[in-house]
N, CA and C atoms as a LAMMPS dump frame, in Angstrom:
ITEM: TIMESTEP
0
ITEM: NUMBER OF ATOMS
222
ITEM: BOX BOUNDS ff ff ff
-5.0000000000000000e+02 5.0000000000000000e+02
-5.0000000000000000e+02 5.0000000000000000e+02
-5.0000000000000000e+02 5.0000000000000000e+02
ITEM: ATOMS id mol type element x y z
1 1 1 N 0.748 -1.025 0.147
2 1 2 C 0.11 0.169 0.177
3 1 3 C 0.68 1.131 0.038
4 2 1 N 0.51 2.408 -1.024
5 2 2 C 1.336 3.079 -1.142
6 2 3 C 0.231 4.33 -1.215
7 3 1 N 0.787 5.617 -0.508
8 3 2 C -0.097 6.842 -0.48
9 3 3 C 1.017 7.989 -0.481
10 4 1 N 0.1 9.082 -0.832
11 4 2 C 1.05 10.368 -0.891
12 4 3 C -0.207 11.517 0.003
13 5 1 N 0.592 12.562 0.481
14 5 2 C -0.489 13.309 1.264
15 5 3 C -1.743 14.045 0.119
16 6 1 N -2.878 13.994 0.815
17 6 2 C -3.926 14.439 0.072
18 6 3 C -4.726 13.063 -0.251
19 7 1 N -4.257 11.977 -0.328
20 7 2 C -5.357 10.803 -0.614
21 7 3 C -6.066 10.561 0.271
22 8 1 N -7.117 9.758 0.015
23 8 2 C -7.935 9.437 1.165
24 8 3 C -8.135 8.04 1.462
25 9 1 N -8.201 8.191 2.949
26 9 2 C -7.86 6.425 3.416
27 9 3 C -9.452 5.816 3.375
28 10 1 N -10.131 4.944 3.003
29 10 2 C -11.236 4.34 3.051
30 10 3 C -11.37 3.192 3.957
31 11 1 N -11.697 2.767 5.067
32 11 2 C -12.16 1.962 5.683
33 11 3 C -13.48 1.719 5.932
34 12 1 N -13.365 0.439 5.042
35 12 2 C -14.721 -0.891 4.778
36 12 3 C -15.287 -0.922 6.272
37 13 1 N -16.723 -0.88 5.863
38 13 2 C -17.745 -1.258 7.3
39 13 3 C -17.022 -2.796 7.918
40 14 1 N -17.147 -2.827 8.726
41 14 2 C -17.221 -4.244 9.049
42 14 3 C -17.974 -5.493 8.555
43 15 1 N -19.378 -5.252 8.107
44 15 2 C -20.2 -5.747 7.547
45 15 3 C -20.906 -5.361 6.388
46 16 1 N -21.312 -6.19 5.408
47 16 2 C -22.32 -5.539 4.334
48 16 3 C -23.353 -4.837 5.306
49 17 1 N -23.561 -3.43 4.747
50 17 2 C -24.699 -2.53 4.894
51 17 3 C -24.014 -1.207 6.12
52 18 1 N -22.996 -1.643 6.65
53 18 2 C -22.268 -0.608 7.437
54 18 3 C -21.223 0.429 6.634
55 19 1 N -21.558 1.382 6.543
56 19 2 C -20.833 2.783 6.226
57 19 3 C -19.514 2.564 6.183
58 20 1 N -18.831 3.068 5.126
59 20 2 C -17.169 3.372 5.118
60 20 3 C -16.911 4.531 6.051
61 21 1 N -15.473 4.462 6.4
62 21 2 C -15.017 5.59 7.125
63 21 3 C -14.16 6.238 6.452
64 22 1 N -13.64 7.281 6.558
65 22 2 C -12.866 8.388 5.112
66 22 3 C -12.184 9.115 5.685
67 23 1 N -10.943 9.236 5.308
68 23 2 C -10.121 10.341 5.905
69 23 3 C -8.919 10.524 4.896
70 24 1 N -7.92 11.723 5.282
71 24 2 C -7.943 12.157 4.42
72 24 3 C -5.952 12.059 4.833
73 25 1 N -5.122 11.824 4.217
74 25 2 C -3.443 11.524 4.519
75 25 3 C -3.066 12.74 4.8
76 26 1 N -2.72 13.278 5.332
77 26 2 C -1.705 14.205 6.298
78 26 3 C -0.634 13.946 6.539
79 27 1 N -0.171 12.876 6.669
80 27 2 C 1.455 12.686 6.7
81 27 3 C 2.059 11.66 6.413
82 28 1 N 2.772 11.438 5.336
83 28 2 C 3.313 9.8 5.073
84 28 3 C 4.98 9.986 5.454
85 29 1 N 5.112 9.1 6.145
86 29 2 C 6.164 9.003 7.252
87 29 3 C 7.527 8.134 6.603
88 30 1 N 7.12 7.63 5.448
89 30 2 C 8.282 7.09 4.857
90 30 3 C 8.463 7.669 3.308
91 31 1 N 9.59 7.997 2.872
92 31 2 C 9.661 8.243 1.385
93 31 3 C 9.128 7.384 0.115
94 32 1 N 9.096 6.348 0.57
95 32 2 C 8.184 5.54 -0.663
96 32 3 C 6.736 5.04 -0.41
97 33 1 N 6.318 6.019 0.467
98 33 2 C 4.768 5.691 0.45
99 33 3 C 4.324 4.739 1.372
100 34 1 N 5.218 3.991 2.339
101 34 2 C 4.173 2.699 2.547
102 34 3 C 3.979 3.166 3.753
103 35 1 N 3.155 2.872 5.145
104 35 2 C 2.558 2.942 5.961
105 35 3 C 3.86 3.374 6.73
106 36 1 N 3.59 3.524 8.19
107 36 2 C 1.896 4.316 8.802
108 36 3 C 2.246 5.568 8.069
109 37 1 N 0.409 6.006 8.264
110 37 2 C 0.067 7.223 7.545
111 37 3 C -0.686 7.86 8.934
112 38 1 N -0.581 9.324 8.979
113 38 2 C -1.455 10.101 9.787
114 38 3 C -2.353 10.496 8.827
115 39 1 N -3.753 10.55 9.744
116 39 2 C -5.049 10.245 8.704
117 39 3 C -6.254 11.511 9.527
118 40 1 N -6.558 12.374 8.861
119 40 2 C -7.488 13.172 9.582
120 40 3 C -8.649 12.769 8.836
121 41 1 N -9.322 12.396 10.011
122 41 2 C -10.833 11.634 9.551
123 41 3 C -11.944 12.77 9.149
124 42 1 N -12.646 12.284 8.481
125 42 2 C -13.463 13.521 8.082
126 42 3 C -15.194 13.567 8.977
127 43 1 N -15.621 12.403 9.515
128 43 2 C -16.503 12.421 10.484
129 43 3 C -15.989 12.993 11.817
130 44 1 N -15.129 13.432 12.194
131 44 2 C -14.963 14.319 13.671
132 44 3 C -13.714 15.03 13.69
133 45 1 N -12.718 14.965 12.283
134 45 2 C -11.666 15.672 12.333
135 45 3 C -10.534 15.384 13.083
136 46 1 N -10.702 14.794 13.859
137 46 2 C -9.276 13.99 14.533
138 46 3 C -8.438 13.119 13.834
139 47 1 N -7.454 13.41 14.67
140 47 2 C -6.336 12.571 13.463
141 47 3 C -5.638 11.34 14.197
142 48 1 N -5.182 10.56 13.194
143 48 2 C -4.856 9.311 13.814
144 48 3 C -3.25 8.661 13.331
145 49 1 N -2.715 8.058 13.939
146 49 2 C -1.792 7.182 13.27
147 49 3 C -2.478 5.906 12.805
148 50 1 N -2.007 5.435 11.565
149 50 2 C -2.984 4.539 10.962
150 50 3 C -1.56 3.67 10.512
151 51 1 N -1.751 2.054 10.223
152 51 2 C -1.068 1.179 9.495
153 51 3 C -2.092 0.488 9.007
154 52 1 N -2.833 0.625 8.283
155 52 2 C -3.636 -0.404 7.292
156 52 3 C -2.88 -1.304 6.552
157 53 1 N -4.531 -2.371 6.65
158 53 2 C -3.974 -3.559 6.019
159 53 3 C -5.165 -3.033 4.821
160 54 1 N -4.518 -3.936 3.71
161 54 2 C -5.625 -3.894 2.241
162 54 3 C -6.734 -4.805 2.518
163 55 1 N -6.946 -5.323 3.334
164 55 2 C -8.244 -6.387 3.886
165 55 3 C -9.103 -5.119 4.202
166 56 1 N -8.888 -3.949 5.264
167 56 2 C -10.171 -3.36 5.697
168 56 3 C -9.892 -1.971 5.39
169 57 1 N -8.539 -1.773 4.355
170 57 2 C -8.809 -0.235 3.77
171 57 3 C -8.281 -0.441 2.3
172 58 1 N -8.439 0.82 1.903
173 58 2 C -7.96 1.465 0.446
174 58 3 C -7.567 2.79 0.344
175 59 1 N -6.69 2.577 -0.412
176 59 2 C -6.356 4.129 -0.932
177 59 3 C -6.821 4.907 -2.067
178 60 1 N -7.107 6.197 -2.069
179 60 2 C -8.088 6.395 -3.097
180 60 3 C -7.16 8.045 -3.663
181 61 1 N -6.226 8.142 -4.877
182 61 2 C -5.93 9.247 -5.028
183 61 3 C -6.263 10.197 -5.234
184 62 1 N -6.194 11.46 -4.802
185 62 2 C -6.743 13.006 -5.485
186 62 3 C -6.224 13.133 -6.332
187 63 1 N -4.754 13.02 -7.061
188 63 2 C -4.004 13.456 -7.943
189 63 3 C -3.708 11.856 -8.684
190 64 1 N -3.68 12.245 -9.868
191 64 2 C -3.235 11.836 -11.354
192 64 3 C -1.74 11.668 -11.002
193 65 1 N -1.271 10.158 -10.403
194 65 2 C 0.115 9.703 -10.584
195 65 3 C 0.398 8.329 -11.241
196 66 1 N 1.353 8.157 -11.274
197 66 2 C 1.697 7.175 -12.198
198 66 3 C 2.72 6.001 -11.851
199 67 1 N 2.314 4.988 -11.27
200 67 2 C 3.322 3.883 -10.332
201 67 3 C 4.262 3.459 -11.332
202 68 1 N 5.495 3.43 -10.494
203 68 2 C 6.316 2.557 -11.417
204 68 3 C 6.236 1.327 -11.327
205 69 1 N 6.458 0.531 -12.16
206 69 2 C 6.296 -0.838 -12.149
207 69 3 C 7.493 -1.779 -13.054
208 70 1 N 8.728 -0.622 -13.242
209 70 2 C 9.436 -1.424 -13.699
210 70 3 C 10.808 -2.108 -12.487
211 71 1 N 11.246 -3.019 -12.781
212 71 2 C 12.163 -3.177 -12.198
213 71 3 C 13.634 -2.557 -11.725
214 72 1 N 14.133 -1.987 -11.029
215 72 2 C 15.108 -0.812 -10.445
216 72 3 C 16.222 -1.984 -10.491
217 73 1 N 17.621 -1.865 -11.244
218 73 2 C 18.81 -2.467 -11.455
219 73 3 C 19.275 -1.814 -9.935
220 74 1 N 20.105 -3.1 -9.379
221 74 2 C 20.874 -2.596 -8.207
222 74 3 C 22.219 -1.491 -8.88
């Protein structure tokens, strides 16, 4: 999972029919965009550090960016 500041983090509801919780990435602590992230949650504005799992969370990019998929030579 990779994010940049400004992306949205969406936490899926625990069961079908339960709404998602959405926040904005306000800090990415690693240059490569890997977790943990500091998220400002829309619902109440509080901030928390999150180490999201891809099973429960998804990143929605708010900018169009191209991800690098080629291998880098050592």
